[in-house]
N, C-alpha and C positions, 0 to 999 in steps of 0.2 A: 539735404536737398538735391535734386537733382536738376539741372538747368534746363531750360528748352530750347537753347541754341544747338545748331550741331548739322549734321546732315544724315538724312537716313533713305534709303534708296526706297523707289514709291513700287519697284518690281519684285516678283519670287520667281523662282525658276520653275519647272513642271515636276523637277523631282524634290523641292522642298515644298510643292504646295498639298501634295497627297498626303505626306505627315501633319501637315497642317488641317486641312479638310478630316480628315481619319479624328483628330484631336476633339475638333469639335462636336463629329458624331458620337464618338464615348461620351463627353459632357451630359449630351442628349440621352442616353442609355444604351447607346447603340456598342454592341458585345465586343471585344479586341481581337477576338480569335473566333475565326469561322466554326461551325459545330459540325459536326462528324460527317453527317450527312450533305452537307456544301464540300467537305474535304472527298469525301465518295465520289461525290457528282464530278470533282475537277481531276479526279484518279480515272474517273470513265473515260473523261472529254480526252484526254490527254493520251492513254491506251487508244483510243477509236484512232487518233491521230496518226499514233504510233504504226498501227495497224493498217491504216488507208498508204501509209506511205511503203511499207514493207511489200503490201500486193503490188503498189505499182513498179518497185523494184524488180519484184518477181517477171511480170510481166515484160520490163524492158530486157531483161536476161535472156527470158524465151526468145523474145524477137531476135535479139542480138546472136543467140545459141543456132537460132533457123538460120541464117545468114554465114556464119562461123562456126563449124561444131567445137573448135577449140575451147569455146565459152561455155561447155556443158558443165563442168564443174562447179561453174559460177553458178547455174541455175538451182543447183543442188544446195549451195550455202544461201542461196536467196529464198528458196524453199523452207529450210530452217528457221531463216528469221521470221518468214512469214508465219510459221506455225508457233513459234516462241510469242510472236507478237500479239496471234489471237487467242492463245492461253492467257496471255496478261488482260486481254479484253474481257474474256468471258469472267475472271477471277474479279476483275473490278466492276464488273453490270452486277455479278452475285454482289459484291459488297454493295453497291447502291441500293439493290432490291431489300437488303435487309434495314435500310434505314426507315424507321417510323415518321422518323419529324422531317418537316419541310427543310430543304434546302437555307440555312443562313448566313452570310458570307461574314468575315469580318470587318472591322471597320476599315484596314486600308484597301479591300477589296472593294468595298463599297463606295468609297472615296473614288477609286479608279473609276468605276461604272458612272459616278453621278458626275466627276469633273469631264469625263467623255461626252455625256450627253449635253452637257453645260456649253462646252466648245462647239458643238455640233449643231447647238441650237440657237447661237450666238448670244448667251446668256453674259460671257463674260469675253471681252475683248483680248485677243491672242496675238503676240508679235512674235519674230524670231527671225532667224537667216535661211531665205526660200534657197534649195540645192535642185537646179535644174540640169537634167543632163540633155545634152544636143550631140550632134554628130562631130563637133568640136572637141568635146568633151565637158564635166560639170561645170556649168557656172553658178557662182555665189553669190546672191544679194541680200546682203545686210539690214537688218532691222525693217524687215517688212512687215506690215500688219496684213493677217490671213482673215479674210471675209469664212463665215460659217458654214457658208453655201460650198465653201471648196473643200471643206476639212470632211476626211473619211474614215480616218482612225486616228485615236490618241493611244500612242504606246511610250506608257512610264517608265517601263524596261528599258526601252531602246531611246528613250529622251527625245523623242521625236514624235512629227505629226506627218500624216500621210494625205498628202493633198491631190487635186485635180492635175496642178501645175508640177509637183515635184514634193519632194523631202523637206520638212521645217525640223533647222537644228537648233540649239541655242534656244529653246522656248521659254517665253517668259510673260506671266501675267499681269496685272496689276494687283498689289495686295487687298486694295479697296473693295475691289470686285471680289476678291475670293472671301474677304470677310465679313460683306454685304451679303451673300448666299450664305457662308458657314459662318454665324458668329464666333465669335472664339471665347471661350469659356472663361470664367469669371478668373482674377489671378487668385490662386489657393497659394497655400504655404509649401516653398518650392526650396527644397536644398541649396545653398549658396555653394559658393566655388572653393575649396581648398585649395589654398596656396600652396604652388609647388615650387622646390627650390630651384636655383637657375643654375645652368650647366654650361659651363665655358665649352665652346667648338674645340678650342686650345687644348682643353684640360687633356690630363692622363687619361687612357681607358679605367674603369673600374676593376679591381683585384677578380681574376676568373672570368672576365668576361669573355664572349667570343671573341674580339680582335684580338688579347691578349692569350688565347689558348692559340689562334693563330700565327701570333709573334713566338711563342714558346716553343712551335713546331719548326719555324723559319729559325729559329738558333739553332736548335739543335741539328737541322739539316745542314747547316753552315758550319757549325764546328763540325760534324763528322767529314765534311766535304774538306777542312783545313785539316783533320789529320791526316788524311788522305784515304780513308778508309768506307765502304758501303753502310749505308745507312741500315739500321736494325729494327726490326718492330718492337722488340723488347726494349730496348733501350730508348726509344721514340715514346713507347707508353710511357716510361717511367720518366721520362723528362717531361710530361702532359698531365699526368695525373694529378699533381698539386693542383694546377691550375682547375682541372677539371670536377676536383672536389670543391674546390672553394666556389666555383659556378654555381653548384648545386646549392650549398648553404647560402651563398647571395641570391638565388631566386628563393627560396623559402624564405629569407628575410624580406624582400620584394613582397611576397606575397603576404606576410605577416603587416606589411606598410598599406600596401592597397587594400586589404581588408578594416585595416584600422581607420584609413581614409574615406572609407565607404560608409564606416558607423557613423564619422563624424559629420559626413557628407550630409545623414540622414538624420542627425540631430539639428542639422542647421534649418530656421524657420524662416530665415530671410531673404527675399529673391537675391540671385546673385548680383553683383555690379563691381564690373569693373572700374579701376584708377581713372584718372584724367587722361593720362599717356597712353593707355592702352585704348583708351576709347578714341583717342585722336586719330591713335593708328588706324583703328577699323574704320572709321568715317572717312577719312583722308583715302584710304584705298578705294573705299567704295565710292567718292566722289570722283576719284581717277579712272578708275575703268568702267565703273557702272554705265552712268550716262553721259558723262562729260560736263557734269556741274562745273567744274573750275578746268581751265587749259595747263598743261603741263610742257616745259619744256627744258631742252638740253644746253647746257655751258655755250655748246656752238650755237645758238639761237635757232636750232631746227626743232618745228614745232613737232609735237608728240601730239598724234590724234586719238581719240578714245578708241578703246579697243586694242591698241598697237600693244607688242610685248614690253616697251619701256613703261608702259601705262598700267600694265601687268604687274609688273615687279614692284608696285609702291611697297614697302615693308617698313621694318622696325627703323627709324633712322638712324641707328646704331650701327646697322650692317651696310654692307657695301654694296646691296642691289641697288640702294638709293644715292649712290652716290654719282654727281654729276648732272640730276635731274633738280629741277626746281620747278616751283608753281606762278604763276603772273599774281602779283598783290592783288589786281583788284577781284579776282576769283576767292580770297580767303577774307575779304572784307564785308 
């Protein structure tokens, strides 16, 4: 039975929000992949943009060549690019005309569209770091609440917002707002995690690994240098062939292990649940670098602010990154 104590961040990033929304849409029957008509429409739109860019480049090259005849060959090259872009556009438009069904986006494309509308309509609160360009250089304001009226574009691919004042990076939403508009599906039987063997960072490389092949080549070059003779490709191949063959065998074995692990994962019916140490590490990491739920300090008593590099390096207590960092007791009780 899981305990209710612990810490969970109330925020979700722009990159994580779209798959979450897409999952909710798919639970309501939205198709995961776009249909052929939507794909043809998207290809036609991309081809149109490429044709406009090629035409603009051709016009600029013509104007430049009028001022300097040395640029005449560039006009010919730009003309060929424009003709190729025109042919791609015509082909894409023909494919689009052949599509009889109305365009229907996939769940992820629809999630991006709905999230963009929700942000610009003020249906969900948006926060992030505002980057404003000025004569002195870009200025960054962290943790800003972004009014809906200022949002002009939501770019999931670039993970940013475009506003009247500047660009917003590290965009975050409240999970409760996302789940309120796009309710998550009921918990279904999902695959549980397959325990992976722990590998020590100081352990020797596996037989036939890329690192061992490199070591074999270095050892061969060193032996040739010690003997005073030049390196020979045939002898080099003979020296590393055993390692290469072993690498191939290890790759086949790793592939079989992966397929076996996938089968075990598919057979697992219970939801994945980490042990207490792994969950404690995850929650401590979120609490330190997410919203400053607890205060961190170094042994020198220098305060570590949330979002700082030291606060972001909270990892497994057994690793060196957390050495010298402590948490105030009142933040953990």
